[in-house]
C-alpha positions in Angstrom: 0.0 0.0 0.0 1.4 3.4 -1.0 0.6 6.5 0.9 2.6 9.7 1.5 2.1 13.4 2.1 4.1 15.8 0.0 3.2 19.3 -1.3 1.6 18.6 -4.7 3.1 21.5 -6.7 6.6 20.8 -5.5 6.4 17.1 -6.0 4.9 17.4 -9.5 7.6 19.8 -10.5 10.3 17.3 -9.4 8.4 14.5 -11.1 8.4 16.3 -14.4 12.1 16.8 -14.1 12.7 13.1 -13.3 10.6 12.0 -16.2 13.0 13.8 -18.6 16.1 12.2 -17.1 17.5 9.4 -19.3 17.2 5.9 -18.0 20.2 5.1 -15.8 21.5 1.8 -14.5 20.7 0.7 -11.0 22.7 -2.5 -11.1 25.7 -2.4 -8.7 27.8 -5.3 -9.9 30.0 -5.1 -12.9 30.7 -8.5 -14.4 33.4 -7.3 -16.7 31.9 -8.8 -19.9 31.0 -12.2 -18.4 27.5 -13.5 -19.0 24.9 -13.6 -16.2 24.6 -17.4 -16.8 28.3 -17.9 -16.2 28.2 -15.8 -13.1 25.2 -17.8 -11.7 26.5 -21.2 -12.5 30.1 -20.7 -11.3 31.9 -20.1 -8.1 31.3 -16.4 -8.3 30.3 -14.7 -5.1 26.5 -15.0 -4.6 24.2 -12.2 -3.5 24.2 -12.4 0.3 21.1 -12.6 2.4 21.3 -10.5 5.6 21.3 -12.8 8.6 18.6 -10.6 10.1 16.2 -11.7 7.3 17.0 -15.4 7.0 14.5 -16.7 9.5 11.8 -14.3 8.3 12.3 -15.4 4.7 12.2 -19.1 5.5 9.0 -18.7 7.5 7.3 -16.4 5.1 7.9 -18.6 2.1 6.7 -21.7 4.1 3.6 -20.0 5.4 2.7 -18.4 2.1 3.8 -21.0 -0.4 0.3 -21.8 -1.7 -0.6 -18.2 -2.2 2.8 -17.4 -3.9 2.3 -20.5 -6.2 -1.1 -19.2 -7.2 0.4 -15.9 -8.1 3.1 -17.6 -10.1 0.6 -19.5 -12.2 -1.0 -16.2 -13.4 2.1 -14.1 -13.6 3.8 -14.9 -16.9 2.2 -12.2 -19.1 2.0 -9.6 -16.3 5.7 -10.0 -15.4 6.7 -9.8 -19.0 4.9 -6.5 -19.3 6.5 -5.2 -16.1 9.9 -6.3 -17.2 9.5 -4.2 -20.3 8.4 -1.1 -18.4 11.1 -1.3 -15.7 13.8 -1.9 -18.4 12.6 1.2 -20.2 13.0 3.2 -17.0 16.4 1.7 -16.2 15.2 -0.1 -13.1 15.9 -3.7 -11.9 13.1 -5.9 -13.2 13.0 -7.7 -9.9 11.0 -4.8 -8.6 8.0 -6.5 -10.1 7.8 -8.6 -7.0 6.8 -5.6 -5.1 3.4 -5.8 -6.8 3.1 -9.4 -5.5 3.5 -8.1 -2.0 1.2 -5.1 -2.6 -1.7 -6.9 -4.2 -0.9 -10.5 -5.3 -1.2 -9.0 -8.8 -4.9 -8.3 -8.3 -5.9 -5.2 -10.3 -9.1 -5.0 -8.3 -7.4 -5.0 -4.9 -8.6 -2.3 -2.5 -7.0 -1.7 0.9 -8.7 -0.6 4.1 -7.5 2.9 3.5 -8.5 3.2 -0.1 -5.3 2.2 -2.0 -6.3 0.6 -5.3 -4.8 -1.7 -7.9 -1.8 -3.9 -8.3 0.5 -1.2 -7.1 -1.9 0.0 -4.4 -1.9 3.8 -5.1 -3.8 6.2 -3.0 -5.9 8.7 -5.1 -3.8 11.8 -4.5 -0.6 9.9 -5.3 -2.1 8.3 -8.4 -3.1 11.7 -9.8 0.3 13.2 -9.2 1.8 10.3 -11.1 -0.5 10.9 -14.0 -3.2 8.3 -13.5 -6.8 9.3 -14.2 -9.5 8.4 -11.7 -13.2 9.0 -12.6 -16.5 7.5 -11.5 -16.4 5.1 -14.5 -12.7 4.4 -14.8 -9.7 4.1 -12.5 -6.3 3.8 -14.1 -4.9 2.5 -10.9 -6.5 -0.8 -12.0 -4.8 -0.7 -15.4 -1.7 -3.0 -15.2 0.5 -1.2 -17.7 -0.4 2.4 -16.8 -0.1 1.8 -13.0 3.2 -0.1 -13.6 4.6 3.0 -15.5 3.5 5.2 -12.5 5.2 2.8 -10.1 8.4 2.9 -12.1 8.4 6.7 -12.0 7.9 6.7 -8.3 10.4 4.0 -7.6 13.0 5.9 -9.7 12.2 9.1 -7.8 12.7 7.3 -4.4 15.9 5.7 -5.5 17.2 9.1 -6.6 16.4 10.3 -3.1 17.8 7.4 -1.1 20.2 5.5 -3.3 19.3 2.3 -1.4 16.7 -0.2 -2.5 15.6 -1.3 1.0 14.9 2.3 2.0 13.0 2.7 -1.3 10.8 -0.2 -0.5 10.2 1.1 3.0 9.3 4.6 1.6 7.0 3.1 -1.0 5.0 1.6 1.9 4.9 4.5 4.4 6.2 7.5 2.5 9.5 9.4 2.7 8.7 11.2 6.0 8.7 8.2 8.3 11.9 6.9 6.6 13.6 10.3 7.0 12.5 10.3 10.7 14.0 6.7 11.1 17.3 7.8 9.6 17.5 10.8 11.9 16.6 8.9 15.0 18.9 6.0 14.3 21.8 8.0 12.9 22.0 5.5 10.1 20.9 4.9 6.5 21.2 1.2 6.9 17.8 -0.5 6.9 18.9 -3.2 9.3 20.0 -0.6 11.8 17.1 1.8 11.5 14.3 -0.7 10.9 12.8 -0.5 14.5 12.3 3.2 14.0 10.0 2.5 11.1 6.3 1.6 11.4 5.9 -2.1 12.0 4.0 -2.6 8.7 6.8 -0.9 6.7 9.5 -2.9 8.4 7.7 -6.1 7.6 6.9 -4.9 4.1 10.6 -4.8 3.2 11.2 -8.3 4.5 8.1 -9.6 2.6 9.6 -8.3 -0.6 12.9 -10.0 0.1 11.1 -13.3 0.9 9.0 -13.0 -2.2 12.0 -12.2 -4.3 13.8 -15.4 -3.0 10.7 -17.5 -3.7 10.5 -16.5 -7.4 14.3 -16.2 -8.0 15.9 -18.6 -5.6 18.4 -15.9 -4.9 18.8 -12.2 -4.1 19.6 -9.2 -6.3 20.6 -5.5 -6.0 17.1 -4.8 -4.7 17.5 -7.1 -1.7 20.6 -5.5 -0.4 21.5 -2.2 1.4 23.7 0.3 -0.4 26.7 -0.9 1.6 25.9 -4.5 0.9 25.6 -3.8 -2.8 29.0 -2.0 -2.8 30.7 -4.9 -1.0 29.1 -7.5 -3.2 30.1 -5.6 -6.4 33.7 -5.4 -5.1 33.7 -9.1 -4.5 32.3 -9.9 -7.9 34.7 -7.5 -9.6 37.7 -9.2 -7.8 36.4 -12.7 -8.8 35.9 -11.5 -12.4 39.4 -10.2 -12.6 40.8 -13.4 -11.2 38.6 -15.5 -13.5 39.8 -13.7 -16.6 43.4 -14.0 -15.5 43.3 -17.8 -14.8 40.8 -18.9 -17.5 41.3 -19.3 -21.2 37.6 -18.5 -21.8 37.1 -15.2 -23.6 34.7 -12.9 -21.8 31.3 -13.0 -23.3 29.0 -10.2 -24.1 26.9 -9.3 -21.1 23.4 -10.7 -21.4 20.4 -8.8 -20.1 21.4 -7.9 -16.6 18.0 -8.4 -15.1 17.0 -11.6 -16.8 15.0 -13.8 -14.4 13.5 -17.3 -14.5 10.1 -17.1 -12.8 9.9 -20.9 -12.8 12.5 -21.1 -10.0 11.0 -21.9 -6.7 13.9 -23.2 -4.6 14.9 -20.7 -1.9 18.7 -20.9 -1.6 19.3 -20.2 2.1 22.1 -21.2 4.4 
């Protein structure tokens, strides 16, 4: 569910500026020309799962396996569309799993506070993001239009925070509570400031991570803090350099960085 308070005129002006910004890459790891398939199937450093999330992920996947499987069965075409939209905006396509947490991909979903659609936009937010709401038609229920709006907002939040876990928290509760948590904790690390966030938002981030692991069987840049992403990128870079030095294999052209296999259901946890 998405809800935030922000002066409409100011936000709209910022939003128009962001819409004109060329798509940028939000992927932290540089694989030095090696294909994603080689990275995944080799001894390369795997995306770590924070130990504070491990038990939550295991329990969430176990308790919600039937529901997640039902979503998977109907997700093929919807995820393909979302991949296209997020790629256009230069965003990690794994962010599509946020819509699973928000609404289970139900375009008719309505929250107790009035958020509507697969991305659970409140009326004011939807209108700022360009979605039309009338008595007869509500574009929050339109998969493609609401996904475009979500991409714009997620990109805006990432520009503000530079950290995907903080973006996910802000998507749920809005920037103000996240900024308050940062100030009170003295940290921009989600795992250190999480208990200064509303309980729903704290759980929301962990639900996203768990859902991501259910569909992918692994993490990505969107399941790590900024610091974790930097450390992981450094580890992969060092591994890549060593691989190229000791292997006779010529580096391949990088495949689509965000390619995902939604048929994977194994949760790779230690």
